[in-house]
DRENDO-1510 file (C-alpha; in Angstrom, 1 decimal, always signed):
<recs>
REC; n; res; u; v; w
REC; 1; MET; -100.6; +23.4; +101.2 .
REC; 2; GLY; -103.0; +20.8; +101.5 .
REC; 3; ARG; -106.2; +21.2; +103.3 .
REC; 4; THR; -104.8; +20.2; +107.0 .
REC; 5; GLY; -102.1; +22.0; +106.4 .
REC; 6; ARG; -104.7; +25.2; +105.8 .
REC; 7; VAL; -107.0; +24.1; +109.1 .
REC; 8; ALA; -103.5; +23.8; +110.8 .
REC; 9; LEU; -102.3; +27.1; +109.9 .
REC; 10; TRP; -105.9; +28.8; +110.6 .
REC; 11; LEU; -105.9; +27.7; +114.1 .
REC; 12; ALA; -102.8; +29.1; +115.2 .
REC; 13; ILE; -103.4; +32.6; +113.6 .
REC; 14; ALA; -106.7; +32.1; +115.7 .
REC; 15; LEU; -104.9; +31.6; +119.2 .
REC; 16; VAL; -102.3; +34.1; +118.5 .
REC; 17; SER; -105.4; +36.9; +117.7 .
REC; 18; LEU; -107.2; +35.2; +120.8 .
REC; 19; LEU; -104.1; +36.4; +123.0 .
REC; 20; ALA; -103.4; +40.3; +121.4 .
REC; 21; GLY; -106.9; +40.6; +121.6 .
REC; 22; VAL; -107.3; +39.4; +125.4 .
REC; 23; MET; -104.0; +41.9; +125.8 .
REC; 24; SER; -105.6; +44.9; +124.2 .
REC; 25; ALA; -109.2; +44.2; +126.1 .
REC; 26; LEU; -107.2; +44.1; +129.2 .
REC; 27; GLU; -105.3; +47.5; +128.6 .
REC; 28; VAL; -108.5; +49.4; +127.6 .
REC; 29; ARG; -109.9; +50.0; +131.3 .
REC; 30; GLY; -106.0; +51.4; +132.5 .
REC; 31; ALA; -106.4; +53.6; +128.9 .
REC; 32; LEU; -109.5; +55.0; +129.9 .
REC; 33; GLU; -108.9; +55.8; +133.2 .
REC; 34; ARG; -105.6; +57.8; +132.3 .
REC; 35; GLU; -107.2; +59.8; +129.7 .
REC; 36; ARG; -110.0; +60.8; +131.9 .
REC; 37; GLU; -107.2; +61.8; +134.8 .
REC; 38; TYR; -105.5; +63.8; +132.0 .
REC; 39; LEU; -108.4; +66.0; +131.0 .
REC; 40; ALA; -109.6; +66.0; +134.2 .
REC; 41; SER; -106.3; +67.5; +135.6 .
REC; 42; PRO; -105.9; +71.1; +136.9 .
REC; 43; ALA; -103.6; +74.1; +135.5 .
REC; 44; CYS; -100.4; +74.1; +137.7 .
REC; 45; ALA; -100.2; +76.9; +139.7 .
REC; 46; SER; -96.4; +77.8; +138.9 .
REC; 47; VAL; -93.8; +75.6; +137.2 .
REC; 48; PRO; -93.7; +72.4; +138.6 .
REC; 49; VAL; -90.3; +71.4; +140.3 .
REC; 50; THR; -90.9; +67.8; +139.8 .
REC; 51; ALA; -93.4; +65.2; +137.5 .
REC; 52; SER; -96.6; +66.5; +139.0 .
REC; 53; ALA; -100.2; +65.6; +138.0 .
REC; 54; CYS; -101.4; +69.1; +137.1 .
REC; 55; VAL; -100.9; +70.2; +133.7 .
REC; 56; TRP; -98.4; +73.2; +132.8 .
REC; 57; GLU; -98.1; +74.4; +129.4 .
REC; 58; GLN; -94.7; +75.4; +128.9 .
REC; 59; GLY; -92.9; +77.3; +125.8 .
REC; 60; PHE; -90.1; +75.5; +124.0 .
REC; 61; THR; -88.2; +76.3; +120.6 .
REC; 62; VAL; -87.1; +73.5; +117.9 .
REC; 63; ARG; -83.8; +72.3; +117.7 .
REC; 64; GLU; -84.5; +69.5; +114.7 .
REC; 65; SER; -86.7; +67.4; +114.0 .
REC; 66; ASP; -87.0; +64.2; +111.9 .
REC; 67; LEU; -90.1; +62.8; +110.2 .
REC; 68; HIS; -87.7; +59.2; +109.6 .
REC; 69; THR; -89.5; +59.0; +106.1 .
REC; 70; GLY; -88.4; +55.6; +104.8 .
REC; 71; GLU; -87.0; +54.2; +107.6 .
REC; 72; ARG; -89.0; +50.9; +109.4 .
REC; 73; GLY; -89.6; +51.0; +113.1 .
REC; 74; LYS; -88.5; +54.7; +113.9 .
REC; 75; VAL; -91.6; +57.0; +114.5 .
REC; 76; PRO; -91.1; +61.2; +114.0 .
REC; 77; SER; -89.1; +62.8; +116.7 .
REC; 78; ALA; -88.2; +65.9; +117.6 .
REC; 79; THR; -85.8; +68.2; +120.1 .
REC; 80; LEU; -87.1; +71.2; +121.7 .
REC; 81; LEU; -85.2; +73.6; +123.8 .
REC; 82; LEU; -86.3; +75.5; +127.2 .
REC; 83; PRO; -85.3; +79.0; +127.3 .
REC; 84; ASP; -82.2; +78.1; +129.1 .
REC; 85; GLY; -81.4; +76.1; +126.0 .
REC; 86; THR; -82.3; +72.6; +127.9 .
REC; 87; PRO; -83.2; +69.8; +125.6 .
REC; 88; TRP; -86.4; +67.6; +125.8 .
REC; 89; LYS; -86.5; +64.6; +123.0 .
REC; 90; VAL; -90.1; +64.1; +121.8 .
REC; 91; GLU; -91.4; +61.4; +119.6 .
REC; 92; PHE; -95.0; +61.2; +117.9 .
REC; 93; ARG; -97.3; +58.5; +116.8 .
REC; 94; ASP; -97.5; +59.8; +113.2 .
REC; 95; SER; -96.2; +63.0; +111.3 .
REC; 96; GLU; -99.5; +65.3; +111.1 .
REC; 97; PRO; -100.5; +67.8; +112.0 .
REC; 98; VAL; -97.9; +69.1; +113.7 .
REC; 99; ALA; -94.3; +67.0; +113.3 .
REC; 100; SER; -94.6; +67.6; +109.6 .
REC; 101; GLU; -94.5; +71.5; +109.7 .
REC; 102; MET; -92.0; +72.2; +112.8 .
REC; 103; ARG; -88.9; +73.6; +111.3 .
REC; 104; PRO; -85.8; +74.6; +113.6 .
REC; 105; GLY; -86.1; +77.7; +115.3 .
REC; 106; ASP; -90.2; +77.4; +115.2 .
REC; 107; PRO; -91.6; +78.5; +118.9 .
REC; 108; VAL; -94.4; +75.6; +120.0 .
REC; 109; VAL; -95.8; +75.3; +123.6 .
REC; 110; GLY; -95.6; +71.9; +125.4 .
REC; 111; VAL; -98.1; +70.4; +127.5 .
REC; 112; VAL; -96.0; +68.8; +130.5 .
REC; 113; TRP; -97.9; +66.4; +132.6 .
REC; 114; HIS; -96.1; +63.9; +134.7 .
REC; 115; GLY; -93.2; +65.0; +134.0 .
REC; 116; ARG; -93.5; +64.4; +130.2 .
REC; 117; ILE; -94.4; +66.3; +127.3 .
REC; 118; VAL; -97.8; +64.6; +126.4 .
REC; 119; GLU; -98.9; +67.1; +123.8 .
REC; 120; VAL; -97.1; +69.7; +121.0 .
REC; 121; ARG; -99.0; +72.6; +119.9 .
REC; 122; ASP; -97.8; +75.1; +117.2 .
REC; 123; SER; -98.2; +78.9; +116.6 .
REC; 124; GLY; -101.3; +78.1; +114.4 .
REC; 125; ALA; -103.0; +76.3; +117.8 .
REC; 126; ARG; -103.1; +72.9; +116.1 .
REC; 127; ARG; -102.1; +70.0; +118.7 .
REC; 128; GLN; -100.9; +66.5; +118.3 .
REC; 129; GLN; -100.1; +64.0; +121.0 .
REC; 130; THR; -96.9; +62.5; +121.7 .
REC; 131; THR; -96.2; +58.9; +122.2 .
REC; 132; PHE; -96.9; +59.5; +125.9 .
REC; 133; GLY; -100.2; +61.5; +125.5 .
REC; 134; PRO; -103.2; +59.7; +126.9 .
REC; 135; VAL; -105.5; +61.1; +124.4 .
REC; 136; GLY; -106.8; +58.1; +121.5 .
REC; 137; TRP; -105.3; +55.5; +123.5 .
REC; 138; PRO; -108.7; +54.0; +124.4 .
REC; 139; ALA; -109.8; +53.9; +120.8 .
REC; 140; ASP; -106.8; +52.3; +119.7 .
REC; 141; ARG; -106.6; +49.7; +122.6 .
REC; 142; LEU; -110.7; +49.0; +122.0 .
REC; 143; GLY; -110.5; +48.6; +118.4 .
REC; 144; GLY; -107.5; +46.3; +118.7 .
REC; 145; ALA; -109.4; +44.2; +121.1 .
REC; 146; LEU; -112.6; +44.3; +118.9 .
REC; 147; ALA; -110.7; +43.2; +115.9 .
REC; 148; PHE; -108.3; +40.5; +117.4 .
REC; 149; LEU; -111.3; +39.1; +119.8 .
REC; 150; SER; -114.1; +38.6; +116.9 .
REC; 151; PHE; -111.8; +37.5; +114.2 .
REC; 152; GLY; -109.9; +34.8; +116.8 .
REC; 153; LEU; -112.8; +33.8; +118.1 .
REC; 154; ILE; -114.8; +33.1; +114.3 .
REC; 155; ALA; -111.8; +31.4; +113.0 .
REC; 156; LEU; -111.4; +29.7; +116.4 .
REC; 157; ALA; -114.8; +28.3; +116.1 .
REC; 158; GLY; -114.2; +27.3; +112.4 .
REC; 159; SER; -110.9; +25.9; +112.7 .
REC; 160; LEU; -112.1; +23.2; +115.6 .
REC; 161; TRP; -115.1; +22.6; +113.4 .
REC; 162; ALA; -112.8; +21.7; +110.4 .
REC; 163; VAL; -110.4; +19.5; +113.2 .
REC; 164; VAL; -113.5; +17.4; +114.5 .
REC; 165; LYS; -115.0; +17.0; +111.0 .
REC; 166; ARG; -112.1; +16.3; +109.3 .
REC; 167; GLY; -112.8; +14.0; +106.2 .
REC; 168; ASP; -116.1; +15.5; +105.8 .
REC; 169; ARG; -116.1; +17.3; +102.8 .
REC; 170; ARG; -119.3; +19.5; +103.1 .
REC; 171; HIS; -118.6; +20.3; +107.1 .
REC; 172; GLY; -114.9; +21.6; +105.6 .
REC; 173; ARG; -116.2; +24.2; +103.1 .
REC; 174; ALA; -118.7; +25.2; +106.1 .
REC; 175; ALA; -116.0; +25.5; +108.2 .
REC; 176; ALA; -114.4; +27.5; +105.6 .
REC; 177; MET; -116.9; +29.7; +105.2 .
REC; 178; VAL; -117.1; +30.8; +108.8 .
REC; 179; ARG; -113.4; +31.2; +109.5 .
REC; 180; TRP; -113.3; +33.4; +106.0 .
REC; 181; HIS; -116.0; +35.8; +107.6 .
REC; 182; GLY; -114.2; +35.8; +111.1 .
REC; 183; ALA; -111.5; +37.8; +108.8 .
REC; 184; ALA; -114.0; +39.6; +107.0 .
REC; 185; VAL; -115.3; +40.9; +110.6 .
REC; 186; GLY; -112.2; +41.5; +112.1 .
REC; 187; VAL; -110.9; +43.6; +109.0 .
REC; 188; THR; -114.2; +45.6; +109.7 .
REC; 189; ALA; -113.3; +46.5; +113.0 .
REC; 190; LEU; -109.8; +47.7; +111.6 .
REC; 191; LEU; -111.5; +50.2; +109.0 .
REC; 192; THR; -114.1; +51.3; +111.5 .
REC; 193; LEU; -111.0; +51.9; +114.1 .
REC; 194; TRP; -109.2; +54.0; +111.3 .
REC; 195; ALA; -112.4; +56.0; +110.3 .
REC; 196; GLN; -113.2; +56.9; +114.2 .
REC; 197; ALA; -109.5; +58.5; +114.4 .
REC; 198; ASN; -109.4; +60.0; +110.8 .
REC; 199; ASN; -112.6; +61.7; +111.5 .
REC; 200; GLY; -112.2; +62.4; +115.3 .
REC; 201; TRP; -114.8; +60.7; +116.3 .
REC; 202; PRO; -116.1; +59.8; +119.8 .
REC; 203; LEU; -115.6; +56.2; +121.0 .
REC; 204; TRP; -119.1; +55.0; +121.3 .
REC; 205; VAL; -119.5; +55.4; +117.3 .
REC; 206; ILE; -116.9; +52.7; +116.7 .
REC; 207; TRP; -120.1; +50.3; +118.2 .
REC; 208; ALA; -122.5; +52.3; +116.3 .
REC; 209; VAL; -120.6; +51.7; +113.2 .
REC; 210; TRP; -119.2; +48.5; +113.7 .
REC; 211; GLY; -121.9; +46.3; +115.5 .
REC; 212; PRO; -124.3; +46.8; +112.3 .
REC; 213; LEU; -121.7; +45.6; +110.0 .
REC; 214; THR; -120.8; +42.8; +112.2 .
REC; 215; LEU; -124.4; +41.5; +112.3 .
REC; 216; VAL; -124.7; +41.6; +108.7 .
REC; 217; LEU; -121.6; +39.5; +108.4 .
REC; 218; LEU; -123.0; +37.0; +111.0 .
REC; 219; ALA; -125.9; +36.3; +108.9 .
REC; 220; THR; -124.4; +36.1; +105.8 .
REC; 221; MET; -121.9; +33.8; +107.5 .
REC; 222; THR; -124.5; +31.5; +109.4 .
REC; 223; ALA; -126.7; +31.6; +106.0 .
REC; 224; SER; -123.4; +30.4; +103.7 .
REC; 225; ALA; -122.7; +27.6; +106.7 .
REC; 226; VAL; -126.0; +26.3; +106.2 .
REC; 227; ALA; -125.9; +26.3; +102.3 .
REC; 228; ALA; -122.7; +24.4; +102.5 .
REC; 229; LEU; -124.1; +22.0; +105.2 .
REC; 230; ARG; -127.0; +21.2; +102.6 .
REC; 231; GLY; -124.4; +20.8; +99.8 .
REC; 232; ALA; -125.8; +23.9; +97.7 .
REC; 233; GLY; -122.9; +25.9; +98.5 .
REC; 234; GLY; -120.8; +24.5; +95.6 .
REC; 235; TYR; -116.7; +24.6; +96.2 .
REC; 236; ASP; -114.6; +26.8; +98.6 .
REC; 237; LEU; -112.7; +29.8; +96.7 .
REC; 238; PHE; -109.5; +28.1; +98.3 .
REC; 239; ASP; -110.3; +24.5; +97.5 .
REC; 240; GLU; -109.3; +22.1; +94.8 .
REC; 241; PRO; -111.2; +22.8; +91.5 .
REC; 242; PRO; -113.5; +19.3; +90.2 .
REC; 243; ALA; -112.3; +18.1; +86.8 .
REC; 244; ARG; -112.2; +19.5; +83.9 .
REC; 245; PRO; -113.8; +17.5; +80.6 .
REC; 246; PRO; -110.3; +17.1; +78.5 .
REC; 247; ALA; -109.6; +20.1; +76.4 .
REC; 248; ALA; -108.7; +19.9; +72.7 .
REC; 249; GLU; -108.3; +16.3; +71.6 .
REC; 250; GLY; -107.9; +14.7; +68.4 .
REC; 251; GLY; -110.8; +11.8; +67.3 .
REC; 252; PRO; -114.0; +12.0; +67.0 .
REC; 253; VAL; -116.6; +13.9; +69.3 .
REC; 254; PRO; -118.2; +12.0; +72.0 .
REC; 255; GLY; -122.0; +11.2; +71.8 .
REC; 256; ALA; -124.2; +11.7; +75.6 .
REC; 257; GLY; -122.1; +8.7; +76.9 .
REC; 258; GLY; -119.9; +12.2; +77.7 .
REC; 259; LEU; -122.5; +13.1; +80.2 .
REC; 260; PRO; -122.7; +14.5; +83.2 .
REC; 261; ARG; -120.5; +17.7; +82.9 .
REC; 262; GLU; -119.4; +20.5; +84.7 .
REC; 263; TYR; -118.8; +23.8; +83.7 .
REC; 264; ARG; -116.8; +25.9; +86.5 .
REC; 265; MET; -114.1; +29.2; +86.6 .
REC; 266; ASP; -111.0; +27.3; +87.8 .
REC; 267; ARG; -109.5; +28.7; +91.1 .
REC; 268; GLY; -106.6; +31.0; +89.8 .
REC; 269; ARG; -108.9; +33.4; +87.9 .
REC; 270; ARG; -111.5; +33.4; +90.6 .
REC; 271; ARG; -108.8; +34.5; +93.0 .
REC; 272; VAL; -108.3; +37.3; +90.2 .
REC; 273; LEU; -111.3; +38.4; +90.5 .
REC; 274; MET; -111.7; +38.4; +94.0 .
REC; 275; ALA; -108.3; +40.4; +94.6 .
REC; 276; LEU; -109.7; +42.7; +91.8 .
REC; 277; LEU; -113.1; +43.5; +93.5 .
REC; 278; ALA; -111.6; +43.9; +97.1 .
REC; 279; ALA; -109.1; +46.3; +95.7 .
REC; 280; LYS; -112.2; +48.3; +94.1 .
REC; 281; ALA; -114.3; +48.0; +97.3 .
REC; 282; ALA; -111.4; +49.2; +99.2 .
REC; 283; LEU; -110.7; +52.2; +97.0 .
REC; 284; LEU; -114.0; +53.1; +96.8 .
REC; 285; MET; -114.6; +52.8; +101.1 .
REC; 286; PHE; -111.6; +55.1; +101.3 .
REC; 287; MET; -112.7; +57.7; +98.4 .
REC; 288; VAL; -116.2; +57.5; +100.8 .
REC; 289; TRP; -114.9; +57.4; +104.7 .
REC; 290; THR; -112.1; +60.3; +103.6 .
REC; 291; GLU; -114.7; +62.8; +101.6 .
REC; 292; ASP; -116.4; +65.6; +104.3 .
REC; 293; ILE; -119.3; +65.5; +102.0 .
REC; 294; PRO; -121.1; +62.6; +102.3 .
REC; 295; PRO; -123.1; +62.4; +105.5 .
REC; 296; LEU; -122.3; +59.7; +108.4 .
REC; 297; TRP; -125.8; +57.6; +107.3 .
REC; 298; PHE; -124.6; +57.0; +103.9 .
REC; 299; GLN; -121.0; +56.6; +104.9 .
REC; 300; ILE; -122.6; +53.4; +107.0 .
REC; 301; GLY; -124.9; +52.5; +104.7 .
REC; 302; LEU; -122.5; +52.1; +101.6 .
REC; 303; SER; -120.3; +50.4; +103.8 .
REC; 304; ALA; -122.8; +48.1; +104.9 .
REC; 305; LEU; -124.2; +47.3; +101.8 .
REC; 306; MET; -120.2; +47.1; +100.0 .
REC; 307; ALA; -119.5; +44.7; +102.7 .
REC; 308; LEU; -122.7; +42.7; +101.6 .
REC; 309; LEU; -121.8; +42.1; +98.5 .
REC; 310; LEU; -118.1; +41.4; +98.3 .
REC; 311; ILE; -119.2; +38.6; +100.7 .
REC; 312; VAL; -121.9; +37.5; +98.5 .
REC; 313; PHE; -119.6; +37.5; +95.7 .
REC; 314; VAL; -116.8; +35.7; +97.8 .
REC; 315; VAL; -119.1; +32.9; +98.5 .
REC; 316; ARG; -121.3; +32.4; +95.7 .
REC; 317; THR; -119.1; +32.6; +92.9 .
REC; 318; PRO; -117.4; +29.0; +93.6 .
REC; 319; ARG; -120.8; +28.1; +93.2 .
REC; 320; SER; -121.6; +29.4; +90.1 .
REC; 321; ALA; -121.5; +26.6; +87.1 .
REC; 322; THR; -123.1; +25.3; +83.6 .
REC; 323; LEU; -124.3; +21.6; +84.8 .
REC; 324; VAL; -125.5; +19.3; +82.0 .
REC; 325; ASP; -126.8; +15.6; +82.6 .
REC; 326; SER; -129.6; +13.5; +81.4 .
REC; 327; THR; -132.4; +15.9; +82.0 .
REC; 328; GLY; -131.0; +18.9; +80.7 .
REC; 329; ILE; -129.0; +21.9; +81.3 .
REC; 330; ARG; -129.2; +23.9; +84.6 .
REC; 331; ILE; -127.2; +27.3; +84.7 .
REC; 332; ARG; -126.2; +27.9; +88.3 .
REC; 333; GLY; -125.8; +31.5; +88.8 .
REC; 334; LEU; -124.9; +33.8; +92.1 .
REC; 335; THR; -128.6; +34.6; +92.9 .
REC; 336; ARG; -130.8; +31.7; +91.2 .
REC; 337; THR; -130.5; +28.9; +89.2 .
REC; 338; ARG; -132.1; +28.4; +85.6 .
REC; 339; ARG; -133.2; +25.2; +84.3 .
REC; 340; VAL; -133.5; +24.2; +80.5 .
REC; 341; ALA; -135.1; +20.6; +80.0 .
REC; 342; TRP; -133.6; +19.2; +76.6 .
REC; 343; GLU; -137.1; +19.1; +75.1 .
REC; 344; GLU; -136.9; +23.0; +75.3 .
REC; 345; VAL; -133.8; +23.3; +73.5 .
REC; 346; ARG; -133.6; +24.7; +70.4 .
REC; 347; GLU; -130.0; +25.4; +70.0 .
REC; 348; ILE; -126.5; +25.5; +71.2 .
REC; 349; ARG; -124.2; +27.8; +70.0 .
REC; 350; ALA; -120.8; +29.3; +70.4 .
REC; 351; GLN; -119.9; +32.9; +69.9 .
REC; 352; PRO; -117.0; +35.1; +70.0 .
REC; 353; LEU; -117.3; +37.7; +72.6 .
REC; 354; ARG; -116.9; +41.3; +71.4 .
REC; 355; GLY; -114.2; +43.5; +72.2 .
REC; 356; SER; -112.4; +41.0; +74.1 .
REC; 357; ASP; -108.6; +40.8; +74.0 .
REC; 358; GLY; -108.5; +37.3; +75.6 .
REC; 359; GLY; -107.4; +39.0; +79.0 .
REC; 360; ILE; -109.7; +38.9; +82.3 .
REC; 361; ALA; -112.7; +38.2; +79.4 .
REC; 362; PRO; -112.8; +35.4; +77.4 .
REC; 363; ARG; -113.0; +35.6; +73.3 .
REC; 364; MET; -115.2; +32.2; +72.8 .
REC; 365; ILE; -118.2; +32.1; +75.0 .
REC; 366; ALA; -121.1; +29.6; +74.4 .
REC; 367; TYR; -125.3; +30.0; +74.6 .
REC; 368; VAL; -128.2; +27.8; +74.8 .
REC; 369; TYR; -131.2; +28.6; +73.1 .
REC; 370; PRO; -134.6; +27.9; +74.5 .
REC; 371; THR; -137.3; +27.3; +72.1 .
REC; 372; ASN; -139.4; +30.0; +74.3 .
REC; 373; GLY; -137.4; +33.1; +75.9 .
REC; 374; ARG; -134.5; +34.4; +75.0 .
REC; 375; ARG; -131.3; +32.9; +75.1 .
REC; 376; LYS; -129.0; +32.0; +78.2 .
REC; 377; LEU; -125.4; +32.0; +78.7 .
REC; 378; LEU; -123.6; +28.8; +79.5 .
REC; 379; ARG; -121.7; +30.3; +82.6 .
REC; 380; ASN; -117.7; +29.2; +82.9 .
REC; 381; LEU; -118.2; +27.4; +79.4 .
REC; 382; ASP; -115.4; +29.5; +77.3 .
REC; 383; ASP; -111.9; +29.2; +76.1 .
REC; 384; HIS; -110.5; +30.2; +79.8 .
REC; 385; GLY; -109.8; +26.8; +80.3 .
REC; 386; TYR; -112.1; +24.5; +77.7 .
REC; 387; ASP; -112.0; +24.1; +74.3 .
REC; 388; VAL; -115.6; +25.8; +73.2 .
REC; 389; GLU; -116.2; +24.3; +70.0 .
REC; 390; ARG; -115.4; +21.0; +70.9 .
REC; 391; GLU; -117.6; +21.3; +74.3 .
REC; 392; VAL; -120.7; +22.6; +72.2 .
REC; 393; ALA; -120.5; +19.9; +69.7 .
REC; 394; LEU; -120.4; +17.8; +72.6 .
REC; 395; LEU; -123.7; +19.5; +73.9 .
REC; 396; ARG; -125.3; +18.9; +70.5 .
REC; 397; ALA; -125.0; +15.6; +70.5 .
REC; 398; ALA; -126.4; +15.0; +73.7 .
REC; 399; LEU; -129.6; +17.0; +72.3 .
REC; 400; ALA; -130.0; +15.0; +69.6 .
REC; 401; GLU; -130.0; +12.0; +71.9 .
REC; 402; HIS; -132.1; +12.9; +74.3 .
REC; 403; ARG; -134.8; +15.4; +72.8 .
REC; 404; ARG; -138.0; +13.9; +72.3 .
REC; 405; THR; -139.4; +13.6; +69.0 .
REC; 406; ASP; -142.5; +15.7; +69.7 .
REC; 407; THR; -140.5; +18.6; +70.5 .
REC; 408; ALA; -141.6; +22.1; +68.3 .
REC; 409; PRO; -139.5; +21.9; +64.6 .
REC; 410; ASP; -136.0; +23.9; +64.6 .
REC; 411; VAL; -135.8; +27.4; +63.7 .
REC; 412; PRO; -133.1; +29.4; +62.8 .
REC; 413; ALA; -131.7; +31.0; +66.2 .
REC; 414; ALA; -132.3; +34.9; +66.5 .
</recs>
């Protein structure tokens, strides 16, 4: 899919998300009112004959239950029997904690409100809302509104930016940074909602957790967009890679006329690394938010740190490169750029990487040895896409042509 197709897809997804977010936001108020009405409802003085706003607890016996495990589109359900044998069908949003333990013949208590069973309580006093239960719906609607609206607004802004500035590569990269940060903000809202529901926190915790994390993501989004506009942002994660030097070819090694040269990580390898990092971050967050040992401040702080590190890695990895021109070598990493002028270079070598099997890690890498200081890794100049020996020979030829004659004499590299 080309750049225009990607922008059009982002624009369509943003508009759909905005529509879903608006619908969820409109439902939040109604869900809050229904939940408050239920919690404030008095107990019925006697068995209600018609649907009533009072709450009545009725004993039932389980006739059958079905979790519908593995069946798409179906939720756990059960059939409850009144003392006179009248059946009541109930459905649950999920299987825990009551539905999964219900067996035929088990006694349960059903809470009846407005003529429907809204909650089921087992003999162990565990409670579970049915699909008609009003408790918890406001949090679900609020989380959906936050996720869809935040993602939709940011992604729409990034998509329209790319449309207005189409053809401008720097603006295109900046707009892509905005769109992907919008996706991160939306995912953060969903994870916050999941943590709130899983831990039984009050509704205000969603704002307390999601707000600071969103501010961090917006700050990194702004910094990334500004860096892209200034030309320091490198290449977009899903952009086409730059032209690569020719791999193993016959013939003599060219001289300095082959400069400038760039060594960058190819797009496929970047995607694999991003997927691995995202999976590990998700696993870590799952462990942190499902364990009872870490305090809340630790969970929030670690989540913010992981989100920041993930965004920094996603944004800065495409710019990581080794750039070689007539002035010397620039090694651009995630956080800083190191420059080594030709007159400061003592040696350039290719070396095997110990313990590498050639999978994610390369087998052969290259270093530059300055006259002062320790050796420096030539980032991305490895055998994942390059003929390392040939490229090192070319760089040595450039070194011989560009190094001034008054530099220090060569000494064996450590």
